[in-house]
Structure formats: C-alpha cells, structure tokens
Backbone bond lengths (Angstrom), bond angles and torsions (degrees), N, CA, C in turn:
res aa  C-N    CA-C-N  psi(-1)  N-CA   C-N-CA  omega(-1)  CA-C   N-CA-C  phi
1 X - - - 1.447 - - 1.528 108.62 -
2 X 1.280 117.03 129.78 1.456 122.52 179.23 1.517 108.73 -96.40
3 X 1.305 116.02 125.41 1.465 120.88 179.81 1.518 107.71 -99.47
4 X 1.315 115.56 130.51 1.453 120.47 179.41 1.520 109.94 -99.90
5 X 1.296 115.86 137.96 1.449 122.11 174.61 1.521 107.77 -107.61
6 X 1.287 116.00 148.31 1.450 120.91 178.96 1.529 107.56 -104.27
7 X 1.310 117.36 124.83 1.454 120.11 178.25 1.519 109.04 -70.88
8 X 1.327 116.33 163.97 1.464 120.27 -176.84 1.520 111.87 -62.32
9 X 1.310 117.69 -21.42 1.458 118.90 178.04 1.528 111.10 -93.08
10 X 1.345 117.05 8.25 1.448 120.76 173.71 1.514 115.51 90.19
11 X 1.312 118.48 4.55 1.456 121.10 -178.77 1.522 110.58 -91.31
12 X 1.309 116.73 144.04 1.452 121.85 168.97 1.515 105.66 -101.29
13 X 1.299 116.16 123.19 1.455 119.73 -173.87 1.524 108.45 -119.18
14 X 1.319 117.50 119.98 1.460 121.26 178.59 1.514 108.76 -139.69
15 X 1.322 115.66 141.53 1.463 119.94 177.04 1.514 106.92 -146.10
16 X 1.306 117.42 120.77 1.457 121.02 178.96 1.516 113.12 58.46
17 X 1.319 117.89 32.77 1.453 121.15 179.28 1.509 113.78 83.04
18 X 1.313 117.69 -2.64 1.461 121.88 179.96 1.515 108.66 -107.04
19 X 1.293 115.95 131.64 1.453 121.02 179.71 1.527 108.86 -79.88
20 X 1.320 116.14 127.97 1.452 121.28 178.72 1.523 108.72 -117.72
21 X 1.301 117.05 100.15 1.455 120.46 179.34 1.514 108.20 -142.74
22 X 1.298 116.90 134.08 1.453 120.13 179.75 1.517 111.81 -68.85
23 X 1.301 115.84 -47.05 1.458 120.14 -179.58 1.514 108.55 -130.42
24 X 1.301 114.67 139.24 1.451 118.65 177.95 1.519 108.62 -123.23
25 X 1.317 114.35 156.59 1.452 118.04 175.27 1.514 107.42 -125.48
26 X 1.297 115.49 153.38 1.439 120.86 -179.84 1.523 108.24 -72.62
27 X 1.314 115.90 128.37 1.450 119.99 -178.14 1.531 111.87 -74.17
28 X 1.323 116.60 -25.30 1.461 121.58 176.65 1.529 106.67 -119.47
29 X 1.322 118.18 97.11 1.465 120.97 -175.68 1.527 113.98 -55.57
30 X 1.326 117.08 -28.10 1.462 120.17 179.53 1.526 112.32 -67.04
31 X 1.321 117.72 -14.08 1.459 121.82 -179.89 1.523 112.66 -82.41
32 X 1.318 118.16 -6.76 1.469 122.44 -176.16 1.533 112.42 -52.21
33 X 1.328 117.48 -48.90 1.472 119.45 -176.10 1.526 111.09 -64.93
34 X 1.325 117.53 -38.03 1.455 120.37 177.99 1.517 112.08 -66.78
35 X 1.326 117.14 -40.13 1.464 120.80 177.51 1.525 111.38 -66.91
36 X 1.328 116.37 -38.76 1.469 119.86 177.04 1.528 111.01 -63.21
37 X 1.333 116.13 -41.76 1.464 120.05 178.43 1.527 110.95 -63.85
38 X 1.340 116.41 -40.33 1.461 120.65 177.93 1.519 110.98 -64.43
39 X 1.320 116.47 -41.51 1.468 120.91 178.81 1.523 110.50 -59.16
40 X 1.334 116.32 -45.30 1.465 120.66 178.94 1.525 110.53 -64.55
41 X 1.319 116.83 -39.85 1.468 121.26 -177.87 1.526 111.92 -62.67
42 X 1.335 117.68 -43.71 1.467 120.07 -174.09 1.525 112.98 -70.36
43 X 1.323 117.99 -21.45 1.474 119.24 176.52 1.525 111.09 -108.35
44 X 1.339 115.34 12.44 1.462 121.45 176.83 1.523 111.80 56.83
45 X 1.318 115.01 48.69 1.453 122.31 -179.31 1.523 108.86 -114.62
46 X 1.316 116.99 154.12 1.455 120.05 176.73 1.524 110.89 -91.56
47 X 1.325 116.78 -20.44 1.455 121.51 -175.99 1.534 109.96 -121.78
48 X 1.336 117.62 119.67 1.474 119.62 179.71 1.525 113.44 -58.90
49 X 1.327 117.30 -29.84 1.470 120.65 179.58 1.533 111.66 -64.79
50 X 1.328 116.83 -28.79 1.463 121.10 -178.35 1.522 112.90 -91.42
51 X 1.332 117.69 -5.90 1.467 121.51 -174.14 1.523 112.24 -57.91
52 X 1.331 117.49 -44.87 1.471 118.35 -177.15 1.528 111.61 -68.10
53 X 1.325 117.17 -30.63 1.462 119.43 178.65 1.524 110.86 -72.37
54 X 1.324 116.48 -36.88 1.458 119.93 176.34 1.523 110.83 -68.78
55 X 1.320 116.86 -39.53 1.467 120.61 177.04 1.527 110.09 -63.61
56 X 1.328 116.55 -41.17 1.469 120.99 178.80 1.521 110.56 -62.61
57 X 1.309 116.41 -41.78 1.462 120.11 179.54 1.528 110.62 -63.75
58 X 1.348 116.30 -39.84 1.466 120.40 179.60 1.523 112.51 -62.05
59 X 1.342 117.64 -34.75 1.466 120.22 -178.08 1.529 112.36 -99.32
60 X 1.331 116.82 5.67 1.462 120.63 175.18 1.515 115.40 77.30
61 X 1.326 117.80 30.89 1.467 121.96 179.46 1.524 108.94 -104.01
62 X 1.337 118.03 129.02 1.467 121.74 -177.15 1.541 113.43 -78.55
63 X 1.323 116.57 63.70 1.459 121.85 -179.92 1.517 109.29 -82.36
64 X 1.312 116.47 136.62 1.465 120.83 178.25 1.520 109.29 -134.91
65 X 1.311 116.34 163.40 1.467 120.04 178.02 1.520 108.42 -68.01
66 X 1.313 115.47 143.93 1.458 119.92 -178.53 1.514 111.41 95.97
67 X 1.295 115.80 -147.12 1.465 123.01 -175.00 1.525 111.20 -73.64
68 X 1.334 116.37 131.62 1.468 122.00 178.63 1.519 111.53 -129.48
69 X 1.324 116.25 36.90 1.455 121.62 -178.26 1.515 114.67 -63.18
70 X 1.315 117.54 -16.06 1.460 120.82 -179.12 1.526 112.26 -78.86
71 X 1.328 117.46 -11.60 1.458 120.08 -179.48 1.521 110.56 -72.25
72 X 1.310 115.33 142.81 1.457 119.78 175.36 1.527 109.04 -79.84
73 X 1.306 116.69 165.44 1.467 120.77 176.01 1.520 110.32 -60.88
74 X 1.303 116.07 -37.13 1.467 120.15 179.41 1.523 110.73 -62.82
75 X 1.338 116.73 -44.12 1.457 120.07 179.58 1.525 111.59 -64.35
76 X 1.325 116.72 -44.61 1.462 120.70 178.93 1.532 110.57 -62.70
77 X 1.321 116.23 -39.10 1.453 120.96 178.12 1.509 113.19 -65.07
78 X 1.322 116.76 -34.37 1.464 120.56 177.36 1.518 110.75 -62.35
79 X 1.319 116.24 -41.99 1.464 120.27 -179.33 1.529 110.09 -69.69
80 X 1.329 116.72 -50.37 1.459 120.58 -179.96 1.517 112.27 -63.47
81 X 1.310 116.18 -38.99 1.463 120.45 178.69 1.513 112.11 -66.30
82 X 1.311 115.52 -38.43 1.473 120.19 178.13 1.525 109.95 -62.44
83 X 1.319 116.41 -46.81 1.466 120.26 -179.14 1.531 111.27 -70.07
84 X 1.323 116.52 -53.41 1.459 120.63 -176.32 1.519 113.06 -62.84
85 X 1.320 116.25 -45.09 1.460 120.19 179.57 1.514 112.44 -61.98
86 X 1.319 116.22 -41.87 1.462 120.54 179.25 1.521 111.14 -67.27
87 X 1.343 115.99 -38.59 1.462 119.52 179.12 1.529 110.68 -65.95
88 X 1.322 117.61 -41.69 1.467 121.05 179.15 1.523 110.05 -63.93
89 X 1.340 117.31 -44.86 1.464 120.45 178.70 1.534 110.87 -58.96
90 X 1.319 116.54 -43.33 1.461 120.96 -179.91 1.528 110.98 -65.54
91 X 1.334 117.59 -41.39 1.463 120.57 178.22 1.526 111.46 -63.47
92 X 1.320 117.12 -39.72 1.470 121.05 177.71 1.523 109.62 -64.32
93 X 1.315 116.58 -43.72 1.464 121.15 178.56 1.533 110.41 -60.11
94 X 1.316 116.85 -44.17 1.469 121.12 179.24 1.524 111.00 -63.40
95 X 1.325 117.23 -42.17 1.457 121.24 179.24 1.526 110.99 -64.03
96 X 1.337 117.52 -41.90 1.446 121.02 178.54 1.522 111.00 -63.67
97 X 1.327 117.18 -40.06 1.461 120.84 177.88 1.526 110.60 -64.41
98 X 1.327 117.34 -40.26 1.453 120.63 178.13 1.528 112.05 -64.82
99 X 1.330 116.38 -39.31 1.467 120.09 177.36 1.526 110.97 -65.28
100 X 1.318 116.13 -39.86 1.461 120.41 179.86 1.529 110.69 -64.67
101 X 1.321 117.03 -39.00 1.465 121.73 179.68 1.518 111.83 -66.27
102 X 1.336 116.94 -33.48 1.470 121.50 -177.73 1.530 112.36 -75.17
103 X 1.318 117.71 -21.35 1.475 120.95 -175.95 1.511 110.76 -85.86
C-alpha cells in the first residue's frame, strides 16, 4: 500500500513510488500525540521533543536547539531518515502483529 503525504502547499508529490515532499502535515491532527509517542519510542527517548536531538547524536550530527542553518542537507537527511525510517519500520511491525492477532 502506498501512502501519500500532502505537502504544506497542498501538492501530492510521488516519483517512482517514493513520496517527494519537503514538508508534510498530518492529515488527521488528532494523531499528533500518537506519532509523537512513536517518535520517542523508536529512539528510546522519554520526551518526543528530544527525539530528534537523540537521533542526531546517534548518527553524529551536531544538531542543537534553535537555528541549525550550518547543517548540510546530508546531515539533516541523516537525522530525518533515522527518525522516519525507524517510525515506518515500527508501524509495519505493529501492523503485522495486528494482522497476526486477527487470524
């Protein structure tokens, strides 16, 4: 199943099955707390606000609170990829467990 994200300007961007969007927004705002909890869980953090900083530390990126304009695209991608990839893996695992329980 391919999940589409809507960019902040309202465009759905897909190329070769991969979603390409600079910024995404949650389509169901009520899901924010659950997504924050998942983000904290995948980096073994107690606070969702600190999850990206812990992920950055794990991949060796000097992320700090406030302005981070000095980061390269590669560094920013490492942090986002670490969080997003881990969240997707966890969601797939949860879905598989739910399917197994239903059978």
